[in-house]
C-alpha positions as CSV (number, residue, x, y, z in Angstrom):
1,X,11.0,-24.1,17.2
2,X,14.1,-22.5,15.9
3,X,16.2,-20.3,18.2
4,X,15.4,-17.2,16.1
5,X,11.7,-17.7,16.4
6,X,11.9,-18.4,20.1
7,X,13.8,-15.1,20.5
8,X,11.1,-13.4,18.4
9,X,8.3,-14.8,20.7
10,X,10.1,-13.4,23.7
11,X,10.5,-10.0,22.0
12,X,6.8,-9.7,21.0
13,X,5.8,-10.4,24.6
14,X,7.7,-7.2,25.6
15,X,6.0,-5.0,23.0
16,X,4.2,-2.1,24.7
17,X,3.1,0.2,21.8
18,X,1.3,0.0,18.5
19,X,4.5,1.1,16.8
20,X,6.3,-1.8,18.4
21,X,3.5,-4.1,17.2
22,X,4.0,-2.9,13.7
23,X,7.7,-3.3,13.9
24,X,7.2,-6.9,15.0
25,X,5.6,-7.7,11.6
26,X,8.6,-6.3,9.8
27,X,11.0,-8.3,12.0
28,X,9.2,-11.5,11.4
29,X,9.0,-10.8,7.6
30,X,12.8,-10.5,7.5
31,X,13.3,-13.5,9.8
32,X,11.3,-15.7,7.5
33,X,12.7,-14.1,4.4
34,X,9.2,-13.6,2.8
35,X,7.5,-10.7,1.2
36,X,4.8,-9.8,3.8
37,X,3.5,-10.5,7.3
38,X,0.1,-9.1,8.2
39,X,-2.1,-9.2,11.3
40,X,-5.7,-8.0,10.8
41,X,-7.9,-7.6,13.9
42,X,-11.6,-6.9,14.6
43,X,-12.0,-6.4,18.3
44,X,-15.0,-6.9,20.6
45,X,-16.5,-3.4,19.7
46,X,-16.0,-3.7,16.0
47,X,-12.8,-1.6,15.7
48,X,-10.6,-2.8,12.8
49,X,-6.9,-2.3,12.3
50,X,-4.1,-4.0,10.6
51,X,-0.4,-4.2,11.4
52,X,1.7,-5.4,8.5
53,X,4.1,-4.9,5.7
54,X,1.8,-4.3,2.7
55,X,2.5,-1.0,1.1
56,X,0.4,2.1,2.1
57,X,-0.5,2.3,-1.6
58,X,-2.1,-1.1,-1.5
59,X,-3.9,-0.4,1.7
60,X,-5.3,2.8,0.2
61,X,-6.3,0.9,-3.0
62,X,-7.9,-1.8,-1.0
63,X,-10.1,0.7,0.9
64,X,-10.8,2.8,-2.3
65,X,-12.1,-0.3,-4.1
66,X,-13.9,-1.6,-1.0
67,X,-12.3,-5.0,-1.4
68,X,-13.3,-5.9,2.1
69,X,-16.7,-6.8,0.8
70,X,-15.4,-9.5,-1.5
71,X,-11.9,-10.5,-0.4
72,X,-11.8,-14.3,-0.8
73,X,-9.2,-14.5,2.0
74,X,-11.5,-12.9,4.6
75,X,-14.6,-14.8,3.5
76,X,-12.8,-18.1,3.2
77,X,-11.1,-17.8,6.6
78,X,-14.3,-16.6,8.4
79,X,-15.8,-20.0,7.7
80,X,-12.8,-21.9,8.9
81,X,-11.0,-22.6,12.2
82,X,-7.8,-24.0,10.8
83,X,-5.0,-22.4,8.7
84,X,-5.8,-21.8,5.1
85,X,-3.4,-21.9,2.1
86,X,-4.8,-19.4,-0.4
87,X,-4.7,-22.0,-3.1
88,X,-7.6,-23.7,-1.2
89,X,-9.8,-20.7,-1.6
90,X,-12.2,-19.9,-4.5
91,X,-10.6,-17.5,-6.9
92,X,-12.8,-18.4,-9.9
93,X,-15.2,-15.4,-10.0
94,X,-14.4,-12.4,-12.2
95,X,-14.3,-10.1,-9.1
96,X,-11.8,-12.4,-7.3
97,X,-9.6,-12.6,-10.4
98,X,-9.6,-8.8,-10.7
99,X,-8.8,-8.4,-7.0
100,X,-5.9,-10.8,-7.3
101,X,-4.4,-9.1,-10.3
102,X,-4.7,-5.8,-8.6
103,X,-3.0,-7.1,-5.5
104,X,-0.1,-8.4,-7.6
105,X,0.3,-5.1,-9.3
106,X,0.6,-3.4,-5.8
107,X,3.3,-5.8,-4.6
108,X,1.3,-8.5,-2.9
109,X,2.8,-12.0,-3.4
110,X,1.0,-14.8,-5.3
111,X,1.2,-17.2,-2.4
112,X,-0.5,-16.8,1.0
113,X,-1.1,-18.7,4.2
114,X,-3.7,-17.3,6.7
115,X,-4.5,-18.4,10.2
116,X,-7.9,-17.4,11.5
117,X,-8.0,-16.7,15.3
118,X,-11.1,-16.2,17.4
119,X,-11.0,-14.5,20.8
120,X,-13.4,-13.5,23.6
121,X,-16.5,-11.4,23.0
122,X,-16.6,-11.8,19.2
123,X,-13.0,-10.8,18.6
124,X,-11.7,-12.1,15.2
125,X,-8.3,-11.9,13.7
126,X,-6.4,-13.1,10.6
127,X,-2.6,-13.7,10.7
128,X,-1.1,-13.9,7.2
129,X,2.1,-14.8,5.6
130,X,2.5,-13.7,1.9
131,X,5.2,-14.3,-0.6
132,X,6.1,-14.6,-4.3
133,X,7.1,-18.2,-5.0
134,X,6.2,-21.3,-6.9
135,X,3.7,-23.8,-5.4
136,X,6.5,-26.2,-4.6
137,X,8.6,-23.6,-2.9
138,X,5.7,-22.3,-0.9
139,X,4.6,-25.8,0.2
140,X,8.1,-26.5,1.4
141,X,8.3,-23.3,3.5
142,X,4.8,-23.8,5.0
143,X,5.5,-27.5,5.8
144,X,8.7,-26.4,7.7
145,X,7.2,-23.6,9.8
146,X,3.5,-24.3,10.0
147,X,3.4,-25.5,13.6
148,X,5.7,-22.7,14.9
149,X,3.8,-20.0,13.0
150,X,0.5,-20.9,14.7
151,X,2.2,-20.3,18.0
152,X,3.5,-17.0,16.7
153,X,0.0,-16.0,15.4
154,X,-1.5,-16.6,18.8
155,X,1.2,-14.5,20.5
156,X,0.3,-11.6,18.2
157,X,-3.3,-12.1,19.1
158,X,-2.6,-12.2,22.9
159,X,-0.7,-8.9,22.5
160,X,-3.6,-7.3,20.6
161,X,-6.1,-8.4,23.3
162,X,-3.8,-6.8,25.9
163,X,-3.9,-3.6,24.0
164,X,-7.6,-3.7,23.9
165,X,-7.8,-4.2,27.7
166,X,-5.6,-1.1,28.2
167,X,-7.6,0.9,25.7
168,X,-10.7,0.5,27.9
169,X,-9.1,2.8,30.5
170,X,-7.9,5.5,28.1
171,X,-9.3,9.0,28.1
172,X,-10.8,10.5,24.9
173,X,-8.0,12.3,23.0
174,X,-8.5,16.0,22.0
175,X,-8.0,16.5,18.2
176,X,-7.6,19.9,16.7
177,X,-10.3,21.2,14.3
178,X,-8.2,20.4,11.3
179,X,-7.4,16.9,12.5
180,X,-11.1,16.3,13.2
181,X,-12.0,17.5,9.7
182,X,-9.4,15.3,8.1
183,X,-10.5,12.2,9.9
184,X,-14.2,12.9,9.4
185,X,-13.8,13.3,5.6
186,X,-11.9,10.0,5.4
187,X,-14.5,8.3,7.6
188,X,-17.2,9.5,5.1
189,X,-15.4,7.4,2.4
190,X,-13.7,10.2,0.5
191,X,-10.3,9.5,-1.0
192,X,-7.3,11.5,0.2
193,X,-7.4,13.6,-3.0
194,X,-11.2,14.3,-2.5
195,X,-10.7,15.1,1.2
196,X,-7.8,17.5,0.5
197,X,-9.9,19.2,-2.2
198,X,-12.9,19.6,0.2
199,X,-10.6,21.1,2.9
200,X,-8.7,23.3,0.4
201,X,-5.3,21.9,1.3
202,X,-2.7,19.7,-0.4
203,X,-2.7,15.9,0.0
204,X,0.7,16.3,1.8
205,X,-0.9,18.6,4.4
206,X,-3.8,16.3,4.8
207,X,-1.5,13.4,5.5
208,X,0.2,15.5,8.2
209,X,-3.2,16.1,9.9
210,X,-4.1,12.4,9.6
211,X,-0.8,11.3,11.0
212,X,-1.1,13.7,13.9
213,X,-4.7,12.4,14.7
214,X,-3.5,8.8,14.3
215,X,-0.8,9.4,16.9
216,X,-3.2,11.0,19.4
217,X,-5.7,8.2,18.9
218,X,-3.0,5.6,19.5
219,X,-3.8,3.9,16.1
220,X,-1.7,1.9,13.8
221,X,-2.9,3.3,10.6
222,X,-5.6,5.5,9.1
223,X,-8.2,2.8,9.1
224,X,-7.6,2.1,12.7
225,X,-7.7,5.8,13.5
226,X,-11.1,6.2,11.9
227,X,-12.5,3.2,13.7
228,X,-11.1,4.5,17.0
229,X,-12.4,8.0,16.5
230,X,-15.9,6.6,15.7
231,X,-16.0,4.2,18.6
232,X,-14.8,6.8,21.1
233,X,-17.3,9.4,19.9
234,X,-14.5,11.8,18.7
235,X,-16.3,12.1,15.4
236,X,-19.8,11.4,14.2
237,X,-20.6,10.5,10.6
Protein backbone atom coordinates (compact mmCIF):
# COMPACT_ATOMS: atom_id res chain seq x y z
CA UNK A 1 0.00 0.00 0.00
CA UNK A 2 1.26 3.47 -0.86
CA UNK A 3 2.18 5.86 1.92
CA UNK A 4 -0.66 8.19 0.92
CA UNK A 5 -3.28 5.46 1.19
CA UNK A 6 -1.80 4.27 4.47
CA UNK A 7 -2.09 7.79 5.86
CA UNK A 8 -5.67 7.95 4.57
CA UNK A 9 -6.57 4.73 6.40
CA UNK A 10 -5.27 6.18 9.63
CA UNK A 11 -7.23 9.39 9.03
CA UNK A 12 -10.55 7.64 8.43
CA UNK A 13 -10.14 5.64 11.62
CA UNK A 14 -10.20 8.96 13.48
CA UNK A 15 -13.39 10.22 11.83
CA UNK A 16 -16.08 10.91 14.46
CA UNK A 17 -18.88 12.71 12.55
CA UNK A 18 -20.99 12.15 9.45
CA UNK A 19 -19.50 15.34 8.01
CA UNK A 20 -16.02 13.87 8.46
CA UNK A 21 -17.20 10.67 6.78
CA UNK A 22 -18.40 12.68 3.79
CA UNK A 23 -15.13 14.61 3.66
CA UNK A 24 -13.22 11.32 3.57
CA UNK A 25 -14.85 10.41 0.25
CA UNK A 26 -13.69 13.73 -1.18
CA UNK A 27 -10.14 13.25 0.12
CA UNK A 28 -9.95 9.76 -1.40
CA UNK A 29 -11.34 11.01 -4.72
CA UNK A 30 -8.58 13.60 -4.93
CA UNK A 31 -5.94 11.16 -3.73
CA UNK A 32 -6.80 8.69 -6.51
CA UNK A 33 -7.34 11.50 -9.05
CA UNK A 34 -10.70 10.11 -10.16
CA UNK A 35 -14.15 11.64 -10.64
CA UNK A 36 -16.11 10.12 -7.77
CA UNK A 37 -15.97 7.99 -4.64
CA UNK A 38 -19.27 6.80 -3.17
CA UNK A 39 -20.21 4.69 -0.14
CA UNK A 40 -23.84 3.52 0.01
CA UNK A 41 -25.06 1.78 3.15
CA UNK A 42 -28.20 -0.06 4.23
CA UNK A 43 -27.94 -0.75 7.94
CA UNK A 44 -29.53 -3.48 10.07
CA UNK A 45 -32.85 -1.61 10.47
CA UNK A 46 -33.17 -0.63 6.83
CA UNK A 47 -31.88 2.95 7.00
CA UNK A 48 -30.18 4.03 3.79
CA UNK A 49 -27.63 6.73 3.30
CA UNK A 50 -24.84 7.59 0.97
CA UNK A 51 -21.62 9.48 1.41
CA UNK A 52 -19.93 10.50 -1.77
CA UNK A 53 -19.00 13.00 -4.39
CA UNK A 54 -21.87 12.67 -6.88
CA UNK A 55 -23.58 16.03 -7.38
CA UNK A 56 -26.72 16.83 -5.40
CA UNK A 57 -28.46 17.29 -8.76
CA UNK A 58 -27.72 13.68 -9.71
CA UNK A 59 -28.84 12.41 -6.29
CA UNK A 60 -32.12 14.31 -6.65
CA UNK A 61 -32.56 13.01 -10.21
CA UNK A 62 -31.85 9.44 -9.08
CA UNK A 63 -34.53 9.68 -6.40
CA UNK A 64 -37.01 11.48 -8.66
CA UNK A 65 -36.75 8.75 -11.32
CA UNK A 66 -36.73 6.00 -8.67
CA UNK A 67 -33.64 4.49 -10.28
CA UNK A 68 -33.05 2.42 -7.15
CA UNK A 69 -35.59 -0.05 -8.52
CA UNK A 70 -33.55 -0.86 -11.63
CA UNK A 71 -29.97 0.31 -11.04
CA UNK A 72 -27.80 -2.39 -12.70
CA UNK A 73 -24.97 -1.68 -10.24
CA UNK A 74 -27.10 -2.38 -7.17
CA UNK A 75 -28.76 -5.45 -8.65
CA UNK A 76 -25.50 -6.79 -10.06
CA UNK A 77 -23.56 -6.33 -6.84
CA UNK A 78 -26.30 -7.71 -4.59
CA UNK A 79 -25.78 -11.08 -6.27
CA UNK A 80 -22.00 -11.00 -5.85
CA UNK A 81 -19.44 -11.14 -3.06
CA UNK A 82 -16.43 -9.95 -5.02
CA UNK A 83 -15.62 -6.54 -6.59
CA UNK A 84 -17.41 -5.74 -9.83
CA UNK A 85 -16.16 -3.78 -12.81
CA UNK A 86 -19.25 -2.11 -14.27
CA UNK A 87 -18.38 -3.50 -17.70
CA UNK A 88 -19.23 -6.95 -16.30
CA UNK A 89 -22.82 -5.89 -15.63
CA UNK A 90 -25.81 -6.16 -17.95
CA UNK A 91 -26.53 -2.77 -19.54
CA UNK A 92 -28.45 -4.17 -22.51
CA UNK A 93 -32.01 -3.29 -21.54
CA UNK A 94 -33.66 -0.07 -22.68
CA UNK A 95 -34.13 1.04 -19.06
CA UNK A 96 -30.46 0.43 -18.23
CA UNK A 97 -29.30 2.35 -21.30
CA UNK A 98 -31.57 5.28 -20.41
CA UNK A 99 -30.28 5.26 -16.84
CA UNK A 100 -26.66 5.22 -18.02
CA UNK A 101 -27.15 8.12 -20.45
CA UNK A 102 -28.89 10.10 -17.73
CA UNK A 103 -26.05 9.43 -15.30
CA UNK A 104 -23.48 10.64 -17.84
CA UNK A 105 -25.49 13.83 -18.39
CA UNK A 106 -25.29 14.52 -14.64
CA UNK A 107 -21.54 14.09 -14.39
CA UNK A 108 -21.19 10.41 -13.53
CA UNK A 109 -18.19 8.82 -15.24
CA UNK A 110 -18.46 6.04 -17.80
CA UNK A 111 -16.31 3.63 -15.78
CA UNK A 112 -17.08 2.14 -12.39
CA UNK A 113 -15.72 -0.36 -9.89
CA UNK A 114 -17.92 -1.40 -6.98
CA UNK A 115 -17.10 -3.50 -3.92
CA UNK A 116 -20.10 -5.17 -2.22
CA UNK A 117 -19.72 -5.50 1.56
CA UNK A 118 -21.92 -7.53 3.89
CA UNK A 119 -21.99 -6.93 7.63
CA UNK A 120 -23.80 -8.26 10.70
CA UNK A 121 -27.59 -8.38 11.01
CA UNK A 122 -28.27 -7.90 7.32
CA UNK A 123 -26.15 -4.79 6.81
CA UNK A 124 -25.20 -4.29 3.15
CA UNK A 125 -22.95 -1.67 1.59
CA UNK A 126 -21.51 -0.72 -1.77
CA UNK A 127 -18.21 1.12 -2.13
CA UNK A 128 -17.73 2.60 -5.59
CA UNK A 129 -14.98 4.25 -7.58
CA UNK A 130 -16.16 6.13 -10.67
CA UNK A 131 -14.30 7.94 -13.43
CA UNK A 132 -14.35 9.02 -17.06
CA UNK A 133 -11.69 7.04 -18.91
CA UNK A 134 -11.06 4.56 -21.70
CA UNK A 135 -11.31 0.86 -20.93
CA UNK A 136 -7.54 0.53 -21.06
CA UNK A 137 -6.92 3.45 -18.70
CA UNK A 138 -9.47 2.18 -16.23
CA UNK A 139 -8.14 -1.38 -16.30
CA UNK A 140 -4.63 -0.10 -15.55
CA UNK A 141 -5.83 1.98 -12.61
CA UNK A 142 -7.90 -0.82 -11.09
CA UNK A 143 -5.10 -3.33 -11.56
CA UNK A 144 -2.77 -1.01 -9.65
CA UNK A 145 -5.03 -0.27 -6.68
CA UNK A 146 -7.55 -3.12 -6.46
CA UNK A 147 -6.03 -4.88 -3.45
CA UNK A 148 -5.55 -1.67 -1.49
CA UNK A 149 -9.01 -0.33 -2.30
CA UNK A 150 -10.70 -3.42 -0.82
CA UNK A 151 -8.96 -2.64 2.47
CA UNK A 152 -10.09 0.99 2.22
CA UNK A 153 -13.69 -0.07 1.48
CA UNK A 154 -13.80 -2.24 4.59
CA UNK A 155 -12.40 0.59 6.71
CA UNK A 156 -15.27 2.77 5.49
CA UNK A 157 -17.67 0.00 6.45
CA UNK A 158 -16.15 -0.44 9.91
CA UNK A 159 -16.64 3.26 10.54
CA UNK A 160 -20.26 3.11 9.35
CA UNK A 161 -20.92 0.20 11.73
CA UNK A 162 -19.37 2.22 14.54
CA UNK A 163 -21.76 5.08 13.76
CA UNK A 164 -24.67 2.65 13.86
CA UNK A 165 -23.63 1.40 17.31
CA UNK A 166 -23.49 4.97 18.61
CA UNK A 167 -26.85 5.82 17.03
CA UNK A 168 -28.59 3.15 19.11
CA UNK A 169 -27.99 5.24 22.23
CA UNK A 170 -29.07 8.60 20.79
CA UNK A 171 -32.20 10.38 21.97
CA UNK A 172 -34.94 11.32 19.52
CA UNK A 173 -34.28 14.83 18.15
CA UNK A 174 -36.92 17.55 18.35
CA UNK A 175 -37.73 19.06 14.96
CA UNK A 176 -39.67 22.28 14.51
CA UNK A 177 -43.14 22.11 12.87
CA UNK A 178 -41.71 23.48 9.60
CA UNK A 179 -38.82 21.00 9.65
CA UNK A 180 -41.26 18.15 10.28
CA UNK A 181 -43.49 19.29 7.42
CA UNK A 182 -40.57 19.60 5.02
CA UNK A 183 -39.19 16.14 5.81
CA UNK A 184 -42.67 14.57 5.76
CA UNK A 185 -43.45 15.93 2.31
CA UNK A 186 -40.15 14.62 0.94
CA UNK A 187 -40.78 11.25 2.62
CA UNK A 188 -44.12 11.05 0.76
CA UNK A 189 -42.22 11.17 -2.53
CA UNK A 190 -42.83 14.78 -3.48
CA UNK A 191 -40.12 16.61 -5.39
CA UNK A 192 -38.58 19.67 -3.77
CA UNK A 193 -40.65 21.91 -6.06
CA UNK A 194 -43.88 20.09 -5.17
CA UNK A 195 -43.11 20.12 -1.45
CA UNK A 196 -42.33 23.85 -1.53
CA UNK A 197 -45.59 24.54 -3.38
CA UNK A 198 -47.59 22.48 -0.87
CA UNK A 199 -46.04 24.41 2.01
CA UNK A 200 -46.38 27.78 0.28
CA UNK A 201 -42.67 28.54 0.52
CA UNK A 202 -39.76 28.89 -1.90
CA UNK A 203 -37.49 25.96 -2.75
CA UNK A 204 -34.64 27.87 -1.11
CA UNK A 205 -36.58 28.12 2.16
CA UNK A 206 -37.51 24.44 1.91
CA UNK A 207 -33.83 23.56 1.59
CA UNK A 208 -33.08 25.56 4.74
CA UNK A 209 -35.67 23.57 6.71
CA UNK A 210 -34.43 20.26 5.28
CA UNK A 211 -30.81 21.08 6.05
CA UNK A 212 -31.72 22.07 9.60
CA UNK A 213 -33.63 18.81 10.08
CA UNK A 214 -30.77 16.83 8.55
CA UNK A 215 -28.33 18.37 11.01
CA UNK A 216 -30.56 17.60 14.02
CA UNK A 217 -31.06 14.03 12.81
CA UNK A 218 -27.32 13.52 12.37
CA UNK A 219 -27.83 12.54 8.75
CA UNK A 220 -25.50 12.81 5.78
CA UNK A 221 -28.07 13.86 3.23
CA UNK A 222 -31.81 14.21 2.63
CA UNK A 223 -32.33 10.53 1.90
CA UNK A 224 -30.60 9.56 5.11
CA UNK A 225 -32.54 12.22 7.05
CA UNK A 226 -35.86 10.82 5.82
CA UNK A 227 -34.81 7.26 6.68
CA UNK A 228 -33.70 8.29 10.15
CA UNK A 229 -36.85 10.31 10.80
CA UNK A 230 -39.01 7.33 9.84
CA UNK A 231 -37.04 4.74 11.78
CA UNK A 232 -36.92 6.93 14.90
CA UNK A 233 -40.64 7.64 14.76
CA UNK A 234 -40.10 11.38 14.26
CA UNK A 235 -42.46 11.33 11.27
CA UNK A 236 -45.15 8.90 10.14
CA UNK A 237 -46.07 8.55 6.47
